N, C-alpha and C positions, 0 to 999 in steps of 0.2 A: 066096581065102584070102576069111574074113569084113572087111569092115567094120562099126566098133562105130558106134553116136551114143550117150554120155557127155548126157541135156541136165537140167534140172533149173535152178527157180531162183533168183536172187543167193541166196551162202552155204549149198546144198546140198552142197556138194564140189567141186563136178565138178573146178577147178582141183589142188583135191588128191590127185583121184581119181590120174591126166594125168600127176602128175608122181611120184607110187608106181607107175604101169605102165612109167614112162619108166626109172627109176629100176631098178622088176625087168628093164627087158632089155626090150620093149614096147615098139613102131612106136605110138607114142603126138602127139599135138598139140592146141594149146588153142586153140582156134579164136577163144574172145573174148578172144584178139589184137589190137595193130593189126597188126602180120603177118599174122594169117587174113583181120579187119574192119575195119572203116569204119562214120563216122556223112555217114548222104546226107539228103539235106534225104527227110521224110514223106509217099508216096503216096498220099495218100489211098484210094485202092484193095484198099494190099496191108497197110494197117496194122493190130494189132492192137486198138493203146488209139489214138483217135479226136481229134484233137486235137492229139495233141505234135506237133513239130517236125523234130526228127530223130530218126530210126531206127537205133539200130545194125548192120547189118547183113554179112554173113559177105557179102565179096571171092569176086564171082565164079565168075569166070573163074582164081582160083584151087582157090577150096575145087575144083571142078568138076578141077577139070586133080591137086589130092592125090585126089581119093577113086578118079579113073576109070584111076588111072597101075597099073597090072600089078604084082600084085606075091605075095612066099611068102611072108606070114602076116600076120596080123592086125594088119589098121592099126585102133587105137582113135581118138573126135574127139572130145573134149569142147566142148558147146557151146548155148546160149540164143539165136535171133536172131528177128525179122519176123520174115523170111525162108527159114529153113530147110524147109521143106514143100517146097521149090523141089529142093532134093536129096536125100528119105527112097527116093528110085526109088533108089538112091543108092547106101541103108545095107544091109544086111542085118539087123540085130538094132538095137534101141533103146531106152537101157536109161534111165530116169529115178528119178533119184535126189530124195529130201524129206524132210523133216523136222515138226517143225511153230512154228508162223511163232515163239512167245516163242524153240527153237533160232537161230531164221535171223534174229530181231534179233541178241540175242545176238553171236552173228560177224562179224552185220555190226563192233556197234557197236567190235567188237575193233580190225579191219579199220583200219589210215594210218590217215593224215589220206586218202592220194591215193589210198586201196578204194574203192571202189561199196558207196556202201550210208553208210557214214561221217555223211553228214550225222540228222539229224534228217529233213527231206524225203524223201534218197533210201531215207531205211526205213519209210516211211511211204509212199511211194511201193514198197516192195517187199510191203507188206501188200497191195495192191486190186488187185500185181498178181500173186500165190499164190492166190485170189480166184477170179478173172478167166480169167489164164494155164493157170495149170498144170492146171485140166482138158480144159484143151484138148490139154494133153502125154504128159497121161493114158490119151489115147486114137490115140497112136497110137503108148504106148511096147509095148515087148511084156510087161518086167516092170518092178519099182519097186522098190525097195529104200531104206529107211530108214537114212540115214545118223547117227544118235544115238552108235552106235559108231565105234568104230577106225578111220583110215582102212583102214590093211594086214584088216580084217574087209571094209570093203566093199570092198577088191580080191581079196581073195581070192573073197568071192563072184562079182564080175565074171569071174571066171577060172570058175566053176564053170557058172555060166550061159555061156558061149563056150566 
């Protein structure tokens, strides 16, 4: 069965989409959680943001095992990390979620105090990364979905594409 990666910048709705897929009974995992990801010292040869001290990366062994396990239905995974390119050969379809920067900033500002993007500095970094990283994500994507509509409509489109 298919393995579908749902990726995008912070605030595009990856977590909301993966939760909606799971609520509808699909096999869905949010890779941007401590179960699947961790902070590591940045490797200058592997980072897209030179000078950063730490990178949020998927736990190679866990994610590789998840993506290579036999399954009888489509697996949806969501996330974005510095090293995700290593896993693209194991992915059948990449769907990029996107939204205009003002929409992303509004969503990030609404997050709780412990959510990424809540501080002004984090939101400034997101704006910088949208210009630098989103074009790279777009190059590897099979489809792009604008997430300015309700989550249910985004999930309906994902299911039509898969």
